[in-house]
N, C-alpha and C positions, 0 to 999 in steps of 0.2 A: 203863094200857099195860103189858102183860106183858113185852114185849121191843121194843127199838128195831130196826127193820129197815133195814139199811145198804146203800147203793150206793156203789161206788168210782168216781170219775172220774179217770182217769189210771192207766196200767198199768206205769209205770216203777218205779224204785228205791223211791220213797216210797209209791206205790200198793201195792207188795208189802209194805212195812213196816207200813202201816196194816191191810192185810188180815190179816197175821199177828197183829197186836195184837188186832183184834176177834175173830178166829177162836179164838185160844188163850189170850189174857191178860186178857180182860175178861168181865164178867158183865152179863146183861140186854140183850144185843144179838145179832143174827144177820146174817151177810152174805147178800146176796140176788143182787147182780149187779154187773158192772163194765163200763165203757165208756171209750173214749178211748185212743189210743196204739196202737203196733204190737204190744204184748205182751198184748193183751186175752185172746186165746184161751188162752195159757199160764197166765195168772193165774187165769182161770175154771176151767181143769182142775185146777190145784193146790188150789183151795179148794172145788171142786165147787159152783160158782155159775154163774149165767147170764152169757153174753157178749152184751152188747147191741151192735147195729150202730152206734149213735150216742148221744151224750149226751142228745139230746132224747128218744129212745125209752126210755132209762133213767129220765128224769125223769117221763115219762108213766105209769110203772107205779104202780098203786095199792097195791102191796105193799112200797113203799119209803117210809120215814118220814124218812130223813136221808141226806145224802151227805157223803163226804169228798172234797175237791177237791185233787188232787196234781199238777196240770198246771203248765206254765210260767206265770210271773206275768203275762205279757201276755194270757193267756186268762182270768184270774180274774174280771174284772168281768163279762164276757159270761156266764160259767157261773154265777156267784153270782146274777146278776139272773134268769137262767132258772130256777134252783133255787127262788128266792124266789117267782117267779110260780106255781110248782107246789106251794108251801107245804111245801117240804122244809127241815128243819133242816140247818145247814151247819157242818162242821169244815173250815176252810180252811187249807191249808199256807201258811206265810209265804213271801214277803212278801204283804201284803194286795193290793197292786196296783202299778201303775207311775205313778200320779198321784194327787193329793189328790182331784180331782173324781171319779175312779173309786171311791176309798175311801168318799167321802161318799155316792155314789149307792148303793153296796152296803149301807151302814149304813141308809140311809133305806128301801130296798126291803125289807130283812129286818124292820125295825121295823114297816113297814106291813103286811107279811104275817103278823106275829106269830110269826116263827120265830127260833130261836137262831142266831147267827153267832159261832163261836168260832175264834180264831186259834191256829195250831200253833206256839207258842213252848215247845218241850220243855225248854229250859234251866230254866224255872221248876219243872219236875218232877224234875230230877236231885237226888238226895238231898244231895250236898255243897252245892249251891246253896241248898237249903232250910234246911240247918243254918246256913249263913252268914247267911241272912236272919233266922233266929231269934236268932242272936247279936247282930246289929245292932239288931233291934227290942227286944231285952231291955236295950239300953243298955250292953252289956258292953265295947264299945270307944269309948264316948262318941259325940259328934256326928261325922259324916263330914266330912272336910276335902277328901280327894282320892280319885279312883278311876283306876286305869290298867288298861285292858282290852286284851288281845291275842287275835286270832283269826288264826292263821297256818297255812297249808297248803302242803305241798311240791308243786311242779310241778302247780299247779291247772289249768293250761291243758290238761293231758293227762288229768286224773282227773274233771273236771266235764263234764257233758253238753254236746253241741255247741250246743244251744239257748241255754245260758247265755252263749255268746260272741256272740250276736246283739244288735244295737243295740236292738231293741224290748224286750228284757228288762233294759236299762240297765247292769247290772253286778253284781259279787259283793258289794259293800257292801250293795246292796239285796237281793240274793238270799240272802245268808248272814249278812252282818254285822249285819242287823237283830236277830239273836239277842243280840248283845252290846249293841246300843243298848237293847233291851228290858230286858236284865239290869241295865244302869245305872239305868234308871228304876225298876225293880222293887226292887232292893236299897236304893236311896237314898230311895225314895218321894218323888221330886222330878222335876219336869219339866225338860227341856233348853230353855234360853232363847236360846242363841246357838251358832253352829257356825262354826268356821274350819277349812278342810280343804284338802288337796292330794290329788287323785285322778289315776290314770294307767292307761293301757291298754297291754298288750303289743303289740309290733309285729305288724301284720297282723290284729289282733282289734279289733272295733268296740266292745266293751263294756269297762267299767272292771274291773280285776282287783286293784288295790292302792290303798288309801286310808289317810290318816293324819288323824285328827280331833282338834281341841281343843274341848271343850265347857264351857260355863258353865251351872250348874244354878240353878234358882229358889231352892234352899236356901242359895246362896252358895258351895257346894262347886264344884270343877272336876273334869273327867274328860278322859281321852284314850282314843282307840281306834286301835290299829294293826291294820288288816285287810289282810293280804297273802296273796293266793291264788296267787302265782307265786314263792314263796320257793325258792331253789335247795337241793338236798340238801347236807348232812344235815338241814337245818332246825334249829329250836330246840326243845329238850325242854320239855314242859309248857307249850306255848304255843297249843294248838288252841283252848282256851276257858279262858284264865287271867285272873284278876282280882286286883289288889292294891288293897285298901281301907284307907286310912290314916285312923284316927279320932283324936279328941283324947286318948284313953286307951289305945289299942291298935291292932293291925294285923291284917288278915285277908289271908292268902296262899292263894288259892283256885284249885285246878286242878279243873275240873269233871269230869275223867276220871282223877283221881288223889287227892292229899291235900288236905285243908283244914287249914291251920295257923293258929293264932291266937297273936299275940305280945302278952303282957300281963305286967306286973310284972317286966319285964326278962328274960323267957324265952319261948321258943317251945314250943307244945304242939300235937301232932297230935290233932285232935278228930274227924276222920272220914277214912276211907280207902276209896276205891272200888276194887274188884278190877279188874284190867286186862281190857279186851275182847279175847277170843281170836278175832281176825279170821281167823287161819289155819285153826283147827279148827272153831270154832263159826260163823264167818261173820257175815253181817249180821244174823242172827236170834239172836245170842248173848243170853242172858237179861240180862246186864249192860247191853247196849245197849237192849234192849227195855223195860227198867224204866220209863224216862221216857215211852215211848209208851203202855205199859200204864196208867200213872197219868193221863196226859193224856186218853187216849181214854175211860177210865172216867169222868173228870170231865165229858166231853162227854155221855156217856150219862146220867149222874146229873142234869146240869143240865136236860136235856130232860124226863126222867121227872118230876123235881121241879118243873118249870115255873118255873125261876129263871134268872137271868143266869149265864153260865159264868164260871169263874175268870179266863179271858183273853178280853177283850171286843174288839169291833170298834174301839172307841176306842183300845185298846192297839195294835192293828194299824196304825191310822191314824197314831198318834204316831211309831211306828218308821219308817214310810214317809216321813213329813214330815222327820225328821232326816236320813235318807239323801238325800232330794232336796235338802235345804239344803246338804249336803256337796258334792253335784255342782255346785250353783249357786255356792257359795263358791269351789270350785276353778276353775270357768270364769271367774269375774269377778275373782278375786284379792282377795276381801274377806270380812269377817265377815258372816254372815247372821243376822238376828234372827228369832226365832220368836214367834208363828205366821207361817207363810208366807202370802202373798197369792196367790190363784189367778191 
C-alpha cells in the first residue's frame, strides 16, 4: 500500500483537526472525502476533497481505505459497525461508545472484518506525558503509591457543543474525562478495580458536567480524578490536564500543556517544558496543539500499513468507558462499584 486513503466522518471541530493533521502533518496518507454534519461543504472546500451526501455513500467508495470518526459518541456504534462492514480501518475519537455492549460489538465487528480500530487518546502522544511515562517505567520514582488527576474547564456549558448536553451522550466525564481515566491506566500500567464517585449536572442540562472519582487500582495504588467542566472564572491554573504521581522514591508534577517537574533527592527539577499554545494568533491549528494529533494519526497510518495492532486499542477504549459508566452507577446508587461491570 503506497498511501492510506482517508475519509472523514464528522465535519465539526475534531473533523477539521484530523483533516489538518492528515493533510499537513502526516506521511503516507491522502484525504479523499468527508461526510456528516452541517459543515461538510466548508471542510471539503478547505482541503479540496469530495463532500459526500451521507456516511453510507462515503463508506461505499472504493477509493477509501480508512475513516476517522469524529461524531458524537451516541453515533459511534452505528458508524463503526457500518465502516467494518465495508472493510474500512477506523480511527475513532473518544469515547468509544455509550455502553459496554456497544463497545464489545464494535470490537467484535472490527476483528471479524480484519480491520484496525484505534481510539483517539491524544494525551498518550503529548511529549510531556511520554516523558513522565519514561521516568516511571525507568523506576526513577519507585513504585507508584497515589495519582491525583484534574481535568478542569471554565464555563464548559458555554464552550462545549450543544450535543454534549444531551442525555444520550451521558456527560463530560465520558466525553472528555476518559482522557484522564486512560492516562491513569497508561501511566500506572494498572487496571482500575473499583470506583466511588459523585456526579452532577448543571441546572437545566440533562448530561453530567462535574464528577469526582476515587479509584483503587489492581497494583494496590489509589487514584482520584476531579473532572469539572463548569468551573467558574478565573478557574485554576495548570489544571486542564494535570497529574500528580507520588512514588516511593519521588514525585511527578505533570502539566500536559506546561511543565513536567520531578521531585527527587529533596529537590525539584523541570525536565520538560511545552511551549504555550497560541490560541489567539495561531488558533486551533497551532503546531504545538497539532503535535499530538500528528503523532497519533501517523501511528494509525503506520499500524495499518504495517498490518499490526495500533498503540491504542479497542480494549483501551472499552476500559475507559467502563470506568466512566461505573462512576455514573456509583453516584446514582451511592456505593462503591467493583469492576468489571456486569451488563
